[in-house]
BAGU-207636 format. One line per field, with one value per residue (C-alpha): residue number from 1; residue in one letter; chain; x negated, y negated, z negated. Coordinates in nm, 2 decimals, decimal comma, padded with zeros to 4 digits. Layout:
<dovos>
seq (NUM	...)
type (A	...)
mol (A	...)
u (X	...)
v (Y	...)
w (Z	...)
</dovos>
This chain:
<dovos>
seq (1	2	3	4	5	6	7	8	9	10	11	12	13	14	15	16	17	18	19	20	21	22	23	24	25	26	27	28	29	30	31	32	33	34	35	36	37	38	39	40	41	42	43	44	45	46	47	48	49	50	51	52	53	54	55	56	57	58	59	60	61	62	63	64	65	66	67	68	69	70	71	72	73	74	75	76	77	78	79	80	81	82	83	84	85	86	87	88	89	90	91	92	93	94	95	96	97	98	99	100	101	102	103	104	105	106	107	108	109	110	111	112	113	114	115	116	117	118	119	120	121	122	123	124	125	126	127	128	129	130	131	132	133	134	135	136	137	138	139	140	141	142	143	144	145	146	147	148	149	150	151	152	153	154	155	156	157	158	159	160	161	162	163	164	165	166	167	168	169	170	171	172	173	174	175	176	177	178	179	180	181	182	183)
type (M	K	Q	L	T	T	L	F	A	L	L	M	A	A	C	L	S	A	C	S	T	T	S	T	I	S	S	G	T	S	L	E	A	G	A	K	W	A	L	L	P	L	T	N	H	T	D	T	P	Q	A	A	L	A	A	E	V	I	A	E	H	Q	L	R	L	R	G	V	S	N	I	A	H	Y	P	A	T	L	S	R	D	S	L	F	E	P	T	E	R	R	V	L	D	E	A	Q	K	W	A	R	E	Q	G	M	R	Y	G	L	Q	G	D	V	E	E	W	R	Y	K	V	G	I	D	G	E	P	A	V	G	L	T	L	Q	V	I	D	L	S	T	G	A	I	V	W	S	A	S	G	A	Q	S	G	W	S	R	E	A	L	S	A	V	A	R	K	V	V	E	R	L	M	N	D	M	P	T	L	Q	P	A	H	G	G	N	P)
mol (A	A	A	A	A	A	A	A	A	A	A	A	A	A	A	A	A	A	A	A	A	A	A	A	A	A	A	A	A	A	A	A	A	A	A	A	A	A	A	A	A	A	A	A	A	A	A	A	A	A	A	A	A	A	A	A	A	A	A	A	A	A	A	A	A	A	A	A	A	A	A	A	A	A	A	A	A	A	A	A	A	A	A	A	A	A	A	A	A	A	A	A	A	A	A	A	A	A	A	A	A	A	A	A	A	A	A	A	A	A	A	A	A	A	A	A	A	A	A	A	A	A	A	A	A	A	A	A	A	A	A	A	A	A	A	A	A	A	A	A	A	A	A	A	A	A	A	A	A	A	A	A	A	A	A	A	A	A	A	A	A	A	A	A	A	A	A	A	A	A	A	A	A	A	A	A	A	A	A	A	A	A	A)
u (-02,79	-02,42	-02,39	-02,60	-02,38	-02,06	-02,21	-02,31	-01,97	-01,80	-02,04	-01,96	-01,59	-01,62	-01,82	-01,57	-01,27	-01,42	-01,41	-01,03	-00,72	-00,35	-00,02	00,33	00,68	00,99	01,35	01,41	01,61	01,54	01,43	01,57	01,31	01,58	01,74	01,68	01,36	01,24	00,87	00,88	00,60	00,32	00,18	-00,18	-00,34	-00,69	-00,94	-00,94	-00,73	-00,47	-00,54	-00,17	-00,11	-00,38	-00,23	00,11	-00,02	-00,17	00,15	00,36	00,14	00,16	00,54	00,55	00,33	00,58	00,87	01,01	01,07	01,33	01,12	01,20	00,95	01,05	01,05	00,69	00,81	00,83	00,47	00,29	-00,05	-00,04	-00,25	00,06	00,18	00,54	00,66	00,60	00,93	01,14	00,97	01,04	01,40	01,45	01,29	01,51	01,82	01,72	01,68	02,02	02,18	02,02	02,17	01,85	01,87	01,52	01,25	00,88	00,71	00,42	00,10	-00,26	-00,47	-00,81	-00,95	-01,31	-01,67	-01,82	-02,11	-02,45	-02,71	-02,48	-02,17	-01,92	-01,57	-01,29	-00,91	-00,63	-00,27	00,08	00,37	00,73	01,04	01,36	01,72	01,83	02,20	02,13	01,79	01,67	01,31	01,34	00,97	00,65	00,29	-00,03	-00,39	-00,74	-01,05	-01,41	-01,60	-01,96	-02,18	-02,16	-01,78	-01,54	-01,30	-01,01	-01,11	-01,09	-00,75	-00,61	-00,72	-00,55	-00,22	-00,22	-00,27	00,00	00,25	00,18	00,38	00,68	00,98	01,11	00,87	00,63	00,26	00,06	-00,08	-00,44	-00,58	-00,85	-00,75)
v (02,85	02,87	02,94	02,63	02,41	02,54	02,48	02,13	02,05	02,18	01,96	01,66	01,72	01,76	01,43	01,24	01,39	01,28	00,92	00,91	01,03	01,01	01,13	01,08	01,13	01,12	01,15	01,33	01,04	00,96	00,60	00,41	00,21	00,01	-00,11	-00,45	-00,44	-00,68	-00,72	-00,78	-00,90	-00,66	-00,70	-00,79	-00,60	-00,69	-00,97	-01,05	-01,36	-01,31	-00,94	-00,86	-01,11	-00,95	-00,61	-00,73	-00,84	-00,50	-00,32	-00,53	-00,45	-00,08	-00,10	-00,27	-00,01	00,25	00,09	-00,14	-00,47	-00,63	-00,74	-01,04	-01,19	-01,29	-01,66	-01,80	-01,96	-01,61	-01,51	-01,37	-01,44	-01,81	-01,99	-02,04	-01,68	-01,64	-01,34	-01,03	-00,85	-01,17	-01,23	-00,89	-00,90	-01,24	-01,11	-00,80	-01,02	-01,24	-00,93	-00,80	-01,14	-01,13	-00,79	-00,60	-00,22	-00,14	-00,32	-00,24	-00,33	-00,21	-00,26	-00,34	-00,16	-00,21	-00,44	-00,52	-00,45	-00,22	-00,36	-00,20	-00,18	-00,08	-00,27	-00,03	-00,16	00,01	-00,02	00,14	00,08	00,21	00,14	00,20	00,17	00,10	00,13	-00,23	-00,12	00,12	00,01	00,37	00,43	00,65	00,68	00,62	00,67	00,60	00,61	00,50	00,50	00,37	00,30	00,27	-00,02	-00,20	-00,14	-00,43	-00,43	-00,50	-00,20	00,03	-00,12	-00,06	00,30	00,35	00,18	00,37	00,70	00,62	00,53	00,83	01,03	00,80	01,00	00,93	00,65	00,75	00,74	00,46	00,52	00,44	00,37	00,54	00,70)
w (01,18	01,21	00,84	00,77	00,99	00,82	00,48	00,58	00,71	00,39	00,18	00,39	00,36	-00,02	-00,05	00,16	-00,02	-00,35	-00,23	-00,20	-00,37	-00,27	-00,42	-00,29	-00,43	-00,21	-00,30	00,02	00,16	00,52	00,56	00,86	01,04	01,21	00,88	00,73	00,51	00,25	00,17	-00,21	-00,43	-00,52	-00,87	-00,90	-01,19	-01,09	-01,16	-00,79	-00,72	-00,45	-00,41	-00,39	-00,12	00,09	00,03	00,13	00,47	00,53	00,41	00,64	00,94	00,87	00,84	01,18	01,34	01,22	01,39	01,12	01,29	01,08	00,78	00,56	00,31	-00,03	-00,10	-00,16	-00,48	-00,62	-00,55	-00,85	-00,71	-00,81	-01,06	-01,29	-01,30	-01,41	-01,60	-01,38	-01,44	-01,39	-01,05	-00,92	-01,04	-00,87	-00,54	-00,54	-00,61	-00,32	-00,09	-00,18	-00,12	00,23	00,30	00,31	00,28	00,16	-00,03	-00,03	-00,36	-00,55	-00,75	-00,68	-00,95	-00,80	-00,53	-00,57	-00,48	-00,74	-00,94	-00,86	-00,59	-00,31	-00,41	-00,26	-00,19	-00,41	-00,36	-00,57	-00,47	-00,55	-00,31	-00,36	-00,14	-00,32	-00,20	-00,27	-00,30	-00,59	-00,72	-00,69	-00,58	-00,27	-00,19	-00,39	-00,32	-00,50	-00,37	-00,43	-00,22	-00,24	00,07	00,18	00,08	00,42	00,46	00,42	00,13	00,38	00,59	00,29	00,19	00,54	00,52	00,18	00,29	00,62	00,44	00,20	00,46	00,67	00,42	00,43	00,55	00,91	00,97	01,25	01,19	01,34	01,68	01,79	01,44	01,25	00,92)
</dovos>
């Protein structure tokens, strides 16, 4: 019976791990939670309108849970998730320039690669994100993480997105993991 229980637990773990992936790269630089941070635009590479704006809100919340309280938002006029999308690279360059002018130390930016309910009978939510922290004084990427996850058919897309962002940020150097949340 014990062997059957162990086998079942291993199979469940394998099934659950197949539903998500994460990879992280860090420069080894310690990030200061007390520094000035800028929330920079995320690029929406999906067919879902305003997916990047939704991801930005979740990312900001996760930063605040980890002790980052001094966060400034890029000007709304630089949002990429508008109906009349300007050139992607120019928008990010302008947002980084704005953040440097404001005296920000770090900028959180990234990409939304997937943000949808999969087509099919169950319609599982699926999210794929890449997040990066740049040192605004040098332009160097000091931390980067990428992750994807699909959820169960009755799970909300935003719940899956929160799990992905939380898992990614748990590996951010010097920032404390969120307390009281489910992974």
